[in-house]
N, C-alpha and C positions, 0 to 999 in steps of 0.2 A: 433841329429834331429830324432824324432820319429813321422812319418806321417802315419795316417790311412785314407784310402779312404773308404767312406761309400756309396755304391751304393743304391739308394733309400733313401738317407740321410735326406730327408724332408718329408718322408711318415709317416704313422700311427705309426710305430715302429722306423724307422730310425732317426726321429727327436729327440727321447729320447736317443738314442745311442749317437748322436752328442752332445746333451746338456750335457750329463754326461762326455763324453771324453774331451770336451773343458775345463771343470773344473778340469781336472786331471793334476797336475804338470809334470807328466812323459810324457805327450803327447804334442808335440810342434805344430802340425798342424793337423786339421781335414778338409778333403776335402769332401764336400757335392756334390756327383755326382747324377744328377737328370734330368729326362725328364721334370718335372714341374719346369721350371727354375725360374719363378717369385716367387713361394713359397720358393724355395731354397735360393734365394737372400734375401727375407724377413727374413728367419731364420738366415742366415749368418750375416746379419746386427745386429740382436738381440744378437747373440752369441759373436760378437766382432772379434778382429784381428786374433785370432787363426783359425777361420773358413774361408774357401774359397769355391767357387762354380765352378763346371765344368759342362757344358751342355752335356748331354748324347745323343748320336745318335748311336744306335747299327749298323747302316749302315756305319757310318764314325767313326771307332773306334780309329783312330790315336791319338787324343788328350787325350782320357782316358787311352790308353796304355802308353803314355808318363808320365802321372801322376802316374800310377801304378809302373813304373820301379824305382821310387824313394821312394816307400812306404814300410812300415813295414808290412802292412796287408791290404787286400781287405776284407771289411766286407759287405757281401751281405744281404741287408734288403729288397729285393724285394720279390715278391711272389715266392713260390717254383716252379711254372710253368716255370719260367725263368732260372732255375738252370743251364741247359745245356749251354745256351748262356753265362751266367755270368762266369761260371767256366772256359770256354774256354779262357776268358780274363786273368784269373789268371795263367793258364798254359802258355799262350803266353808271358805274362810279367814276368813269373817266380817269382811271389810274393805269400807269404803265404796267405791262404784263410780261411774264416769262414762264416757261414750262420746261419739262424734261424732254418731251418729244410731242409733236403734233403735226397735222397736215391741214393748215387753214385753207378754207375755200376762197375763191375769188371774191365772193360776197363778204366774207369775214375780213379779208384784206382791205376791201373798200370801206367797210364800216370802221376799221381802225383809223384810217386816215380821216374820216368824217368826224370821229370822236376826238381827234387831235392827240392821240396817245401813241406810244411806242411799244411794240411787242416783239419779243425774240423767242423763237422756238428752238429748243435744244441747248440746255445749259448743263448737261451732264458731261460724261467723258466722251460718249459717242451716241448721238450727236453732241456737239459742243466743243470740247478741247480739240478733237480731231480736225474740225474746220479751222480753228485758230492756228493750229500747226501747219495746215495746208497753206493758209495765208502767209505765214512766216516764211515758207519757202518761196512762194510766188513773189513776195516782195524782194527777195534776194537773188532770184534767177533772172536771166535775160529773156528766157522763153520757157514756158511750161506747156508740156504736151499731154501728160497723163497724171492722174491722181488716183491712187489705190488706197482705200481705207479698209482696214481689216480689224476684227475684234474677236475675242473669246469671252464667253460668260460661263465660268466654271462653277456651277451651283446645282441644287436640286431644281426640279421643274416648277415647283410652286411654293417658294418660301413665303410668298405673299400673293394676294389675289392679283395685284398689279403685275407681279413677276410672272404669273401664269398667263395673264392676258397678253403680255408682251411676247412671250414665246409663241403662242397660238396665232397672234396677228402676223408676226414676222415670218413664220414658217408655213402658214396655210398655203396650199398650192395655188388657190385662186385669190391671191392678194394682188389687186390691179396695179398698185404702185411699186411693186418689185420690178426694178428695171436697171439697166446700165446704159451708159452713153458711149457711142462709138461712131466716129466719122460723120458727125453732124446731126445725129438723131438718137432718140431714146428707143431702146429695144426691150420689150417685156421679157421677163424670165420666170420660169417655174421653180418650184422647190428643188433644191440640190443642183441648180444650174450654177455655172461660173466657178466650179471647183478649183481651188488653188492652194498650194502648200505655203504656209507662212510660219516664220520662226518667231515665237513669243518667249518671254522670260519664263523661268521655272515658277510654278510647278507644271506649266502647260507644255512648254517646248514647241516642237514642230507639229503643226496641226492643220487640217484642211478647213477652209472657210468657204462660204457660199453666198450668193447674192441675197440681200435682204432689202426691204423697202424703207431703209433709213433716209431721211431728208438730205443727208450730206450730198448724195449723188445729184439731185436736182439743184440744190442751192449752190454747190461749187460750180456747176456748169453755168448757172445764171450769173454768178459773180465773176467768173473767169471764162468768157465765151471763146477764148482761144484754145480751150482744151479739145483734144482729139479723142480722149478716152477718160472715163471716170466711172468708178464703181465702188460700192460699199459691200463688203462681205463679212459675215459673222458666223460663228458656230457655237454650239453648246456641247456638253458632254456627249459622247457617242451614243449612250443609251437613250438620251432625249431625242437625238436626231433620228434614231431608229423608231422610237415610239411615234414620233410625229409622221414619219414616213408611212407607217401602218394606218394612222388616222386619215392621212390624205388618200391612201389607196382605196379606202372604203367610203370616201366622201363625208367623213365625220367632222370636217372643218369647213363645210360649205355654208353659205349664207342663206340657203333656203329655209323657210319657216317650218317648224314642226307642228303638225296638225294637233290641235287641242292643247297646245303648250302656251297659250296666251301671248302669241306673237314672238316667242323666242325662236331664234335660228338654231339650226343643228349645231353650229359651233358654240353658241351660248349654252345650249343644253349640255353638250359634252364638257365644256369648261366648268359648269356648275357641278357636274358629277365628279370630274377630276379633283375639284377643290374639296368635295366631301371625302374623297378617298385619300388624297395625298396632300391636302392643304396644310401649310405650315411646316412641312417636313424639312428636317435638317440632317446633315450627316457630317462625318469627319474626314472626307476624302480630299480636302484641300480646296478651298474656294478661291477663285480669282476672277478679276475683270480687267482685261488688258487690251490695249489697242496699238496698232502699228499703222503709220501713215507713210506711204512711199510716193514721192513726187519726182517725176521724170521730166527732164528738160535740158536746157543749155545754160551753163554758167561759166563765164570767162572763156568762152570758145570751146568748152568741153561738153560732151553729152554725158550727163550724170544722173544717178538716182540718189536722192536724199531720203534717208529713212529716220523716222522718229519712233521710238518705242517707249511706251509708258509702263511703269511698274507700280508696286505698292508693297507695304509691309504685309505680313501674314496676319490678317484681321479675322480669320475664321468666318463664322456665319454673318458677321457684319460687313464682309468685303463688298458685296454688290451695292448695298445701300450707302456705305461710307465713301467708296470711290466716286460714285455718282453724286452723292451729296456734297462732298468737299468741292468737286469740280463746279457744281451748280452754285455753291455759295460764292465762289470767286466771281462768277458772272453777275450774280444777284447784287453783290456789294458794289461792283463797278456801275451797274445800271442804276442803282439807287442813289449813289453819291454823285456820279457824273453821267447822267443819262445822255444818249445821243440827241443831237439837235433835230434830227429827222423824225417825222412821224410815220406811222404805218409799220408793217412788218419788216424787220431787218434781220438778215441771216447773221449767225454768230461771227462768220469770217469778216463781215463788214461792220458789225456792231462794236467790235473791240479791236483796238490796236494790239498786235501780237506782243510787243515788248512789255507794256504794263500788265497785260493779262498773264503772261507766262511768268513774269516777276512775282505777281501776287500768288500764283500757284506754287512757285518755288519757295516763297516765304512760308507757306504752310509746312513744307519740309516732309511731306508724306507721299507725294505722287511724283517720283523722279521721272525725268524724260531724258533718254539717251539719243543723241543725234549722231548720224554717221553719213558718209557719202562714198559712192563707188562709181568709178568710170565704167560706162556701159560699152564703149568701143563698138558702137553700132548694134548691140544686142538689145532687143526690147524685152520688157517683162512679159511673163506668161499672160496671155489674154485670149479671148475667143476671136475667131476670124468671122468676118461678115458673111 
């Protein structure tokens, strides 16, 4: 019996994790754990007998903990703002854990080892697949000097609450974990720093990307200490970037508390108002979620840059959730069926062997990856100077 519990399993991303895992012969049961119980029941009915629903109440955690104690994995598909609460469940139930993105503290890392469980942060496309692709190149290169991860999220600003929170966290000017690595140390970066042109498949094409606080940057340096440069850059549609620029200009994404708002920060108050005005908005301008990974180093005596580009079908409004969800499901299945022997937090590039992971992704047949190489002839990729 291989049971996976998906917290947020009927949400923007979680539903696609559930849809994928139910179709996998290696997974015998998928538990959709949700606060939106009617939506979860509708999804479970659609998915069939492998899917089951549990009503989530974080104030009454007993039923969920009982489900977790018999599970192979807790897959957290909620917003990153709920990470602390959700991870406590994994620790208490002593069940292996994975999520879409998080920043575990040193105390949480130590607690994971003490609980004897394995945890992996970043099972989406970025973070997640991007790190596995970087590892794929590292394994085949004689020397790796630089890793550049780039992405575009082509959607409205608030298709879901989690989607809105992601934009505001990544693009707020005072996000302390936004940084890049160069010449032996991490360097902090502000909003719109690190501008660089990157070519993506259509409908995006050539577009500017900027530094974001994704964990790829720190994890790849931790895993591959020989690196001289590492950065993660992302962009959204131009109007979203401009809207956030204005919010930053007037300090509307700061973490200072709002007087009389019950402990809410300025950013949280702005987020709530934005959700009231634009929450759930969809449009028909062509949605996309694509990533490019460029690895610079030596192979067979030549200085080369290897590029991996991800694509996907035209999935319309489902694109963001589906690309992330299918990618996460690949990692979730591998972790549930053949979990790493090590305990504690393991970065995706070390948690998975690239061959089996990429083969499982290819088997899904919906997120193609195009690989190419170019001789550099002594020329470096565009990057900031110290």
